[in-house]
N, C-alpha and C positions, 0 to 999 in steps of 0.2 A: 057466367053460369057455372054452377058446380059440375065437376066431371066425375065419371064413374071409374076411369082408369087414368093413370099418369105415369109417364116415363121421364125421369129427370136424372141429372148427374152432377158431379163435382169435378171441376177442372183445377188442377194445381200440382205442386211439386211436393213429393214426400207425404202424401195424404193417406197412406195406408192405415194409420191409427185413428182416422177421423171417426167421430161418433155420429156424424150427420146421417149416414144411411139408416142406422138403427133408430135415431130420433124420429125421422120422417116416416119410416116404414111401420114403426110401432103405432104411431098416431093414425096412420092410414088404415091399418088393420082394425083398429077399434072403431073406425068409421065405416067399415065395410068397403073400403076403396082399394081397388087393384093398383098397386103402387110399386114401382121398381126404381130404386135409387142406385146408380152405378158410379163407381169411382173411376175417373179418367186421369191417372197419374202420369204426368209428362215425363218423369224420370225413366221408368222402365220402358216407356214407348220410344224413348230417344228423340223426343220432340222439344224443340227450343221454345221458351216462353213466347217469343215473338211470333210463333206459328199458331197462337191461340185462335186467330181468325179462321184458320183452316179447320180446327176442331169445331168451332162454332157453326160453320157452314155444313160440316158433315153431320153434326147432331141435328141440325134443323132439317136436313134433307132426309134423314132416316126416321123422322117423326118424334123427336124429343119435344116435350112440352116446355122445358126450361132447363136452366143450368145454374148451379151455384159456382162461383168463381172465387178462388183464394190465391194466396201468394204463389208465384210472383206475377200473376196475370190480371190483377184488379184494375190496373191502369191501362195495360196493354190491350185489353179487350175493347176499350171505349171506341176507337176508330172503326170498329167492325159492327157497331150497333146503329139502328135506325133512329133511336130516340133514347133520351135519358130522363128519368124521373127527377124532379127538382132536388131531392136530397143527394142523389148520386152526382148530379151536375155540380152542386155546390162543393161536394167533397172531392170530386175528381177521381172517384174510385167506384167500382161496381162489384158487388158480391152476388148478385142475383140477376139472371137474364130470363125474361119470359118471352116465348114465341107466341105471338097472337096476331091473327089477321094478316099473316104474311110478314110481320115486322118483328124485329128483335129489340125489346125494350129493356134498358138497364136500370136496376134499382140498387139501393144500398140499405140492407136491413141491419147492418152492424150498428148504425147510429140509433135507429129506433129500438134495437135490441138492448143496448146498454141503457138508454133512457128509461125503457119500461122496467128493466131490472132494478135500476137505482130507485125509481119511484116506488116500487114495491118493497124493496129491502131496506132503504134508508129514507123513508118518506119525510122525516122532519129534520134531516141533516142540514146545517147551515151551509150556504154556498157563497159567502161574500168573497173569500179568497181560497183558491184551490191550487194545489201543486200536482202536476202530472209528470210521472217518470216514463219516458218513452214517446218518441215522435214518429214511429214507423207507421205501417199501414193500419194496424189496430189502434195505435195512438191517435191517428188523425180522426178516425171515426168516433172514438171516445171523447176526444176534445170537442168535436162538434156537438155531441150529445150533452156534455157538461154545460156548455154555453147555452144550448137550447133550453136546458132545464132552469136557467136563470143565474148561473154563476156570474158574480160581479167581475172577477179578474182571475184568469188562469195563467199560471206560470208553467211553461213547458220546458222540461229538463231532459236533455239527451246527451249521450256520450259524444255524438257528432254535433257540434255547435251549429253547423250550417243547416242540419235537418231541423233542429229546434227552431232556428230563426225562420226557416221557410214555412213551417207550420204556423208559427205565431203570426207571420205576415198574412198568410192566407186567412186565418181566423179573423184578423182585424179587418180585412177587406170585406168579409162576409157579415160579421157581427157588429162592426163599428170600431173605430180607433180606440185603443186603450183597454180593450177587453182581454187581450192576451199579450204575453211577453215571453221571450226566450231566456232560459237560464242555463247554468252550467252545474255539473255534479258537485264541484268544489264548494258551491254556495248553497247547497241543499239545506244545511242547518239554518241559515238565515231565512230562506223562503218558508221553511216549515214552521219556524217560530211564530210567524204571523198568519199561518194558514188555518182554515177550518177543517180541511180534509186533504187526503192524499189519494190519488188514483195511480195505480201501478199498471203500466202497459208495456212491459218488456218481457222477454222470455224467461227471466230469472225466476226460479221457483217451479218451472216445469220439471218433469221427471228427468229429462236430459240435462237440465241446467239448475241443479239444486242450489239452495242458499238464499240469502237475503239481498235485495237490491240496494240496500242502504244500511248504515249502522243502526242497530236497534235503539241506541241512545237518542236518536232523533225523533223517536215516537213518544207521545204523551197521551194520557187518558182522554183528554178533550178533543183529540184528533180522530176523525173517522177515516177508515181505510177501505178502499174499494179495489178489488183485484180483477184482472182480465183473464189470467191463467185459470183454466178449469180442469187440467189434468196434471196434478191432483187438484181436487176441489179445495182441500185444506192445505194451503201452502205454508211454508215456514213464516212468511210475512204475516199471514192471517193469524197463525197460532201465536206469534210473538205479540202482535197488536192486541189480541184478545186477552192475553195474560196481563197486559198493561192496563186493561179496562177500556180499550177503544171499541167503538161500534164498528162492525166490519160487514163487508159484502163480498161473497165469493164470485168467481167468474162463471159459475154454472148458469146463473140467470141470464146473462148476456147471450151465452151459447143457445139457450132454450128460446128466448124471445126472438132472436134473429132467425132461428130455424122456424119458429111459429109464423113469423111474418112471411118468410119465403114459402112455407107450406100454403098459406092463404093466397099468395100471388099465383102459385102453380095450379092450385086446385079450385079456387073460388069457394072453398069450405072453411069454416071457422074451427081452428084447432083448439084443443083444451090445454092451455099452458100449464095448469096445475098438474095434469097427468104427465106432461112432458118434463116438468121439474122433478117429479118422482122418478121418471125414467133416467134422467141424467145422474141423479144421485146414485142410482143402481149401476149404471153403465160406467161411471167414472170412479167408482169405488175401487180401492186397491184389491188386487187378486188375493185370496186367502193364502197364507203361507202353507207350503206343503210340509207334512211331518216326515 
């Protein structure tokens, strides 16, 4: 049932720059909903990631309606929950917890967020063979989304071979043998030569990690490129790909649609994703230079 007020928060490390509070609260304001979104950063609090269960219990006790969960607590929170939604169970990671009827239920809106963004932004993109750079937390969610969208085969490339292998094995268990394989950065040229598209899910391109995640010479006009980074929205990878004639998808859509799905779970209300996309374009825009 839709609520008239809502208290939620985000638990994670180094989350000061997060746009989640603004995204949620702006949409709530437009709907006439009293909504408070608090950041619960474990770093200044001196709390270890393994203590996420204590934070969960405290939030529940003081009346929070739900929590978003981010790095490094997405897996650590699972033992402290009463129930997992199917998507979160399949992924083994939770980014949204809803307190309802005395129970803490874990969801994962990263998967649905990327899938919705891709379907909107690259609706006709071929998905026979896709290469993904990055097998971390965001990478795992995006990989599940890509295969859910109908990708024939996904090659997961990561600087840590064991991480790529672990994700590929998990994907094959869930989607069927042969749907995914692990790759190494040294063979990226070989993988991309046969691929329809590239998904980028590493921190490279963020404000603190500028640059390209791979040589620009590996891109070609017939390759679509999807980005997970959303600060900045226009990464060097996307600019380079566009200049070569590639179809591209920025990371803002995933950030918005995962937030919209979490908003719906917290409030029982339907968010307006189009308005939220306009919000993130404004919120993620670079600050104007001072004269």
